[in-house]
C-alpha positions in Angstrom: 45.8 -1.6 -12.6 43.5 -3.2 -9.9 41.5 0.1 -9.6 40.8 0.1 -13.4 39.8 -3.5 -13.3 37.4 -2.8 -10.4 35.9 0.1 -12.3 35.4 -2.1 -15.4 33.7 -4.8 -13.2 31.5 -2.2 -11.6 30.5 -0.9 -15.0 29.6 -4.4 -16.2 27.7 -5.0 -13.0 25.7 -1.7 -13.5 25.0 -2.7 -17.1 23.7 -6.2 -16.0 21.5 -4.6 -13.3 19.9 -2.3 -15.9 19.3 -5.3 -18.2 17.7 -7.3 -15.4 15.5 -4.3 -14.6 14.4 -4.0 -18.2 13.6 -7.7 -18.4 11.6 -7.5 -15.2 9.6 -4.6 -16.6 8.9 -6.6 -19.8 7.8 -9.6 -17.8 5.5 -7.5 -15.7 3.9 -6.1 -18.9 3.5 -9.7 -20.3 1.9 -10.8 -17.0 -0.5 -7.9 -17.0 -1.5 -8.6 -20.5 -2.2 -12.3 -19.6 -4.3 -11.4 -16.6 -7.6 -10.1 -17.8 -10.4 -8.8 -15.6 -13.1 -9.1 -18.2 -14.7 -12.5 -18.8 -13.9 -14.4 -22.0 -16.8 -15.1 -24.4 -17.1 -18.7 -23.2 -17.4 -17.5 -19.6 -20.1 -15.0 -20.6 -22.2 -17.9 -22.1 -21.6 -20.0 -19.0 -22.5 -17.1 -16.9 -25.8 -16.7 -18.7 -26.4 -20.5 -18.3 -25.7 -20.3 -14.6 -28.1 -17.3 -14.1 -30.8 -19.2 -15.9 -30.2 -22.3 -13.8 -30.4 -20.3 -10.6 -33.5 -18.4 -11.7 -35.2 -21.7 -12.6 -34.5 -22.9 -9.1 -36.0 -19.9 -7.3 -32.7 -17.9 -7.2 -30.9 -20.2 -4.9 -29.0 -23.4 -5.4 -26.1 -25.4 -3.9 -22.9 -24.6 -5.7 -21.9 -28.3 -6.0 -25.2 -29.1 -7.7 -24.9 -26.2 -10.1 -21.3 -27.2 -11.0 -22.4 -30.8 -11.6 -25.3 -29.7 -13.8 -23.1 -27.5 -15.9 -20.5 -30.3 -16.2 -17.6 -28.0 -15.1 -14.5 -28.8 -13.1 -14.1 -27.2 -9.7 -11.4 -24.9 -10.9 -13.4 -23.7 -14.0 -16.5 -23.2 -11.8 -14.5 -21.2 -9.3 -13.2 -19.0 -12.1 -16.7 -18.5 -13.4 -18.0 -17.5 -9.9 -15.1 -15.1 -9.6 -16.0 -13.4 -12.9 -19.6 -13.2 -11.8 -19.0 -11.7 -8.4 -21.3 -8.8 -9.0 -24.3 -11.0 -10.1 -24.1 -14.0 -7.8 -23.5 -14.3 -4.1 -21.8 -17.3 -2.5 -22.8 -18.1 1.2 -22.2 -21.1 3.4 -25.1 -23.5 3.6 -26.9 -23.3 7.0 -27.1 -27.1 7.4 -23.6 -27.9 6.2 -21.0 -25.1 6.6 -18.6 -26.8 4.2 -21.2 -26.5 1.4 -22.1 -23.3 -0.3 -25.3 -21.8 -1.7 -25.4 -19.6 -4.7 -27.8 -16.7 -4.6 -28.8 -14.5 -7.5 -28.4 -10.8 -6.5 
């Protein structure tokens, strides 16, 4: 009797493990769908504005100044720079290492 109960419990445990594995796989798919590598349309527009701003300033500009001129929060500006990694380079400013200079590639 105890042996059959243990087998039943193990069977339920295996079933629960399979359900958890399925749910994890579904969650991974949902997460992958939410994380997009390509920029959104609004980011594309902001990217063009940032490129124009940099080119108007000779291809170089302090990141803080560019962010303030574009009226973006630090987090939004960081996301924008990350999406434009191939077009804009970010380097430390030689006079103040805590500040960054954006350079058009």
